[in-house]
N, C-alpha and C positions, 0 to 999 in steps of 0.2 A: 558410684557417684563421683564425678570429677572433682579433684581437690581444689580447682580454681573456679568452681561454680557455686552460685547461691543455692541454699536450700529454699524450700517454699516459704518458710517463716522468715528466713534471712532476707529473701527478696522483698517480701511484704514490708518488713521493718525498714529495709534500706530505701525502697521506693517511697514509703510513707515519710521517712526521714528527709528525703529529697523534696517531697511535696509540702510537708509541714515546715514552714519557715516564718520569717518575720511578718509576712503578709497575713498569715492566719491569725497571729496574736495581736497585731496592732492595726491592721487594715480592715479585715472582715467585720469585726464587731462594730466599728464606727460606721462603715458604709451601710450595714444592715439597719441600724437605728436611724440613719440620716436619709434612708430611701424607702421608708414605709414600714419598717419593723417586720412583723409577721408575714405580710404579703410579699415583701422583698425576699425573705428567707424561703418562702415557698417557690418563688420564681427561680431563686438561686439553686435550690435543691433539684428542681426540674432540669435546669440547664447543666448543672454539674454532672448529673447522672445520665443525661442524654448526650450533650455535645462534648463536655469535658472527658467523660469516661470513654466515649466512643473513640476519640483520638488517642486516649491513654492506651486502650486495648490495641489500637492500631500500632502504636510504637512498640508495645510488648510483642505483638505478632511479628513485626519486622525483625526485632532483635533476636527473638527466640528461634527464628527460622535461619538466619544467616550466621549467628554466633560470631559476628565480626564487629569492627568499629563502624561508626556511622557512614563514612565515605564508602567503605567496602560493601556495606549492607545494601545501599542503594545501587551500587554497581552490579552486585551479584543478582539482586532480585528484579532488576529492570530487564524485561524481555528484549528491548531494543534501545538504541541511543544510550548505551551504558556510559560512554565517555562524557556525556552531558549530565545524566542523572546523578552521577557520582558526586557532583558539586553540591547536591542537596545535603549531603552529609556534612558539609562545612558549616552547617548551622551550629555545630559544636562551639564555634567561635563566639556565639551569643553568650553561652555559659561562661566562657573565658572572660568576656567583657563584664558580665555581671559580677564575677568573682572580685574584680578590682575594686568596686565600690562596696560590695557586700561585706568584704573583710574589714573595711573601714568602720562600718556600723557594728560589726562584731567586737571590734576594739572598744567602741563606746560601751557596749554591754559589759565587757570585762572590767572597765573602769568603774561601772556602777555596782558590780559585784563587790569590789574592794570598798567602795563608798558605803555600801550597806553595812559593812562590818566596822567602819571607822567613823565617818561623819556625814550622815544624811543631811541635806539642806533643811533648815529650820522653818522656812516659809516659802511661799510660791515665788516671791521676788528673789529670794536667795537661790532657789532651785533654777530659776530662769537664768540668773547671772552665772551660776556655776556651770550650767550646760553651755551657755554662750562662750564663757571664758575658756572652757576646755576645748570646744570646737574651733574657736578662732585664734587662741593664743598658745595653748599648751601643746605645741608640736612634739616636744620630747616624749611626753607621756603617751600621746596618741601613737607615735611610732613604736614605742615599746609594746603596747597592747596589740597593735597591728602586726608587728613582727611575730609575736607569740602565736597569733592566729594562723599565720602562714606556716609556721613551723609545725603546729599541730596537724594542720590539713595535709601537708606534704608527708609527714611521718606516717600518717594513717594510710594514704594512698600508696605509698612506697611499699607497704607490706602486702599489697595485693587484695584480691576480692575477699577471700575467706578470712585471712589473718588480720586484714586491715579494715576494709569497709564494712563487711558483715559483722565483725567483732565489735566495732565502734557502735553501729546501730543497734546491735543486740543488747548493748549496755545503756546507751543514751536514750533510745526511744522508750523502753519500759520505765526508765528513771524519770523521763519527761512526763509520762502519763501518771505515774505515782505522785509526783510533785503537784501536777495540776489537779488531781483528785483531792489531795490534802487541802489545797487552796480553795477548791470548790466547797468542800465540807465546811471550812471556816466561813466562806462567803455566804452560805445559806443561812447562817445565824445572824448576819448583819441586817440592819434596818433597811439598807438600800437594795437588798436582793430582789424584792418584788418589783421595785422600780426598774431594776436592770432587766428583769424578765419582760416587763411592759415595753421598755425601750427597744429591745431586740425582737420581740415576738408579737406585740399588739399590732394588729393591722391598721396602719395609719395611711389611709388613702389620699390624704392631703399632701403627704410627702412623696407618695409613689406617683411617678410620671413616666413618660416614654423613655427618658434617659435612664431611669432606674433599671429598666430591662437591659439596656446596653451595659450598665455597670455590673449587673448580675451575670450576664454572659461573659463579660470580660474577666471578672474575677474568677468565675468557674473555670475558665480556660487557663489563666495565669497561675492559679494556686496549685495545679497538679504537675508543674515543672515540665509541661509538654511544649514542643516547638524548638528544642535545642538538643535533641537526640540523647538527653540524659537518661530517660526511661528506656529508650532503645538500647543504650549501652549497658545499662544494668541487666536488661532482659537477655542480652547476648551471653551473659554468664549464668543463665537460668537453666536448671535441670529440665530435660525434655518432657518428663512426665507430669509437669506442673500444669494445673488447670489455669490458663492465663486469664480467663474471664473472671473466675472466682477470686483469684489473687488481685485482679484490678479492682473488683468491687470492695474488697477488704481495704485496699489503700485509700479509695475514695471515701469510704465510711469513716476511717480513722482520721483522715485529713479534715473532713467536715465536722466531726464530733469535737476534735481538739479546738477548732476555730470557735465553735459555739461555747464550749466550756471556758475558753480563755476570755471570751466576751463577757460571760456572766461573772467571772471573777473580777475582771477589771472594772466593770461598771457597778458592781455591788460595792466595791471599795470606794469608787469615785462618788457615787450618789450618797453613800453613808456619810461621807465627809462634806456633803452639801455642795459639791462641785459639779459643773456641767462637763460632759465629755468633750475633749478636744481631739484633734486629728493627728494620727501618725506619731512622729517623733516627739511632738509636744506633749502628747498624752503619756508616753512611756518614760521619757527622760526629764520632764519638768513637773507635770501634775502628780504622777504617782509617787516619786521620791519624797515630795513634801508631805503628801498624805501619810506615807509610811512613817515619817518622822513624828507626826502628830499622834500616832498610835502607840508610841512608847516602845517598850521592849518587844512586844509582839510584832510591832511594825518592822523592827530590824530583822527579825526572823522571816517575816513575810516578804520583805524586800529582797533578802538574800535568796530565798527559794524562787521568787518570781524571776529575778535576773539570771539565776542559774538555769531555770527552765527555758528562758528566752535564748540563752547561750547554746543550750543543747539543740534546740530547734534550728538555730542559725548555722551551727557547725555541721550538722548532718546535711543540710542543704548545700553548704559551701563545698563539702567533700564531693557531693554528687555533680556539681557543675564543672569541676576540674577533671573528673575521671574521663569524660569523652575525649578531651584533648590528649590526655595521657594514652588512652587506648589508640588514638590515631597515630601517635608517635611510635607506639609499640608495633602496631599492625602494618602501617604503611611506610614507616621509616626505619623499621628493624632495630629500634632502640631498646635497651634493657629497661625494665620497669622503673628502677630507682633513678636511672639517668633521665628518663623521660619525665618522671614526676618532679624531680628537683629542678630540671631545666625549665619546664612549663611553669612551675610554681614561682621560680625566681623571676622569670620574665613578667608574669602577672604582678608579682610583688613590686617590681620597679615601676610599672605603669600605675599601680595603685598608690604609690607614694605621691605621684603627681596629682592623682584624684584627691587624696587626703589633704594635700597642701592647698588645693583650690578652695577649700572652705576657710582657710586661715586668713587673718588680716594681712599678714606679711606677703602672701602670694596671690590672694584672690583677684586682685586687679589684673595681673599679668596672665592669670589662668581662667579668665572669664571671656566667653565669646558671645556677643550679643546680650541676651537677657539671662543667660545661664552660665554658671561655672562648669568646669569639667565634670564634677560629681553629678550635677543635675543633667548635663548633656548625656552622660553615659546611661543614667537611669532612664531618661526619656527615649533615647534611641533604642535601647534594649526592649523596653516595655511597649512602646508605641509602634515600632517598625519591625525589629528583628524577630521577636517572639511570635507576633501574629503571622509574619511571613513564613516562619518555620512551621507553624501549625497548618497553614494553607498548603505548603509543599507536601507535608505528610498526608493530608486529606486527599489532595489531587493524585498523588502517587499511588496510594492504596486504592482509591476509587476508580481511577481510569488507566493506570499504567500496570500495576501489579497483576500478574496472572490470577484470575478469579479462583482457580482451583487451589492456589496457595492459601488465600484468605479463607475460602470455604472449608478446606481441610483443617485449618487451624481453629476455626470458630464454631462451625456447625456441630461437632461432637459435644460441645458444651451448652449451646443455647438452641439448637434446632434450626431448620431451614428458614422458617418464617421470621424468627427473630434476627437471623443472619441478614435477611433481606432488608429489614428495618434498619439494622446497624449500617449496612452498606449504603442505604439511601441517606442516612444522616452524614456519613463520611463523605459521600459524593456531593451532596447539595447543601444540607442544612449547615454543617460545620464551616465549609469555606465561605459561604455567603455571610454567615454570622460574623466570622472573623474579619472579613473584608469591611463590613459595616463598622465594627469596632475600630479597626485600623484607621478608616477614613474619619471617624468621629474624633479619635485621639489626635490626629494630625490637623484637625480643624477644617478639613475639606468639606465635611458636612456637619451640621449642627442639629443634633436631636435633643429637643427640650423635653 
């Protein structure tokens, strides 16, 4: 076994660490309840296991065949027009862009870990004021937590695949699962647990509409970290004897279960406190801290465990989105890993400072373009344009460019010829058309109600 390659378990935990992020814990639960509950979950599960997993398997296939960085992989595996197809690998820049604002949010999480042990806000008004003041005025504290985040990420990646990335995920992912299971056991005993189950799983056809299908497909695609050669890069360090289909299924199952468990925990606590669920950052950084305070001593412990779990999920994702850039610098620019890591991390760090400042009162006006500040623009561009574009490129490349014998030899031994044909049909037609519709809807070019 090569010393710089993932073991099967190591790859599954690392890929799951990449897939399991903030979107699982604060986005999926809300959109499930807001788009029809159980009927949405069924549509989501169908799309995540058909479209999402098909592209995921495709990225693993490419990476495990070439054992190179993203750019080199497309160049090596394209039968013709290599000098053009290699630019497909530059979708690693999407992850680099995401890292700049993702680390800002991780800084917020670190702040709330400290608050959990010191002074949780005593009311919802206090909680809202606290978060707003931290975001808009406390530049110094934000920079400290933000800097610590980058140091942790850079140190991990600089140690390489085995001693850095795999070791981190081998610790944090089991720890994340244990914390969530402990919180779930506690949540089951709360009065609001059954209401949380109804909110997420009861089929509400009044809330389910055509746009809910688009939301389901979109989240199924985005939650698996596909479209920015992250999974491809991880797979390039995968042992050759690993069943790539089975490993992919494990990652998708873990990703989905963690999202569902997180939702049950969050909404059990929220409904028990008599509160209605809010969306995204407001739910995590305003509603929950005030609820935890009202719960007394047990609330302090729950708050600490919750934000630690959130930090673990976010850090493993952040590490994964920087690794493709580092691999590019190592493979294509002949840089040593430490030099490539610290150079890429420092460049992202500098850009991220501007992103961080765009939320503050002191700099928001000068760092706002049109209706969005830099933070919101980076989020919008990556999610609405670059990630879908990356997914389409991978689908089209595998479906129409890659030598069919390469994909057949990699997939058929594990699922058989018939299922291979179904997978190829999804990759060729279902995935790119679905992604295009999502992209056009996100950009407002079409409007699906």
